[in-house]
N, C-alpha and C positions, 0 to 999 in steps of 0.2 A: 616422596616417600624415601626415607633413608635406606641405604644398602647395608645389610648386616656385615659385621667384620668378616665372618667366614665366607660369605658370598663375594665380598670384595677381594679377599685373598684368592679364592678359587678363580675368580675372573682374572686376577692378575697373573696367576700361574697359567691359565688358559691362554692369555695374551702372549706370554712368553713362548708357549708351545706353538701357537699359531704363527708368531713372528719367525720362529726358527724354521718351521716347515715351509712357510711361504717364500722366504728369502733364500733358503738353502744355506744352512750354516755349515762351515767347515773350518778345520784348523790344520796347522802344520807346525811341527815342533822338531827342532834339531836336538837329538839325544846323544850326540858324540860320535866318535869314529866307528866303534864296533858294537854299540849297545843294540840289543835286539828287542827292547821294550821301552815303553813310556811309563814312568813311575805313576802310581795312582795319585800322588800329590800334585805332580806336574799336570797330569790329565785333568784333575778336578779344577785346578786354577785356570787352565786353558779353556775348558768347557764353559766355566763361569764368565770368563772374559769374552769369549765369542758370542755367547747368548746375550750379554749386555750390549755388545756392539751391534748385534743384529736387531735387537728390540728397542734400543735407545733407553733402556732402563738401567738402574744400578746393578752391579754384579750380584747375582743370586748366590746363596750358600749351596754349593755343589759338592757332593762326596762320591768318590768312586772307590769301591771296595777292593779293587785289584788293579794291577798293572795292565796296560794294553800291549799285547804282543805286537812286535814289529813285523807283521806278516799280512799281506793283502787279504782282506776278507775277515780278519780277526775282529771280534766285537767284545764290548763290555758294557754293562749297565751301570749307570750312575743315578744318583738321586738328588734332585733339587728340593730343598726344604725351605718353606716360607716361615716367617716369624711366628705364626700360630701353630706350626707343626704339620701343616698340610704338606703333601709331597707330590712330586711329579717325576716320573721316570724319564731318563735321557739315555739314549743309546749312542755310543761312539763306535764307528766302523772304519777300520783302516782301508783306505782306497789305494795307497801306493807307499812304497818304501824305496828311498834312494840313498844308499849309504847310511849315514846317521840321521837322515830326515824321514819322519813319519808323517804322512798326510792322512787326514781322517775326516769323515762326515759326522755331524752331530744331528740327531733327530730326537725331538722331545715328543712324549706321548700326547695324545689328543686331550686327555682329561686328567685332572688332579685327584689325588686321594685325600679325603678329609683327615684332619688331625685325630689321633687316637685320644679317647677320653680318659 
């Protein structure tokens, strides 16, 4: 029995989430000498790269709507979007800051949201 396209995409997004949660995905970015935040574009690219490394899948399309403050405990929500428009929420949380280096954890939601009609 063939799997429908939306089911396959949801499964794919769920696999990304499960892989990220099981392996414990994290990132570290150098933002310069005195920058106190990670730009939303650099964060989006880093989250996509780390999720791809963790799951062994191609880099997903990740969009982060705001910069990530360079302060331990700061968080922001990003969105992973599949080709059919279904989405998966991803949270980036700063774990430590050392000068111009920001370390953060990445946690994907357990379930994807279907594409809007």
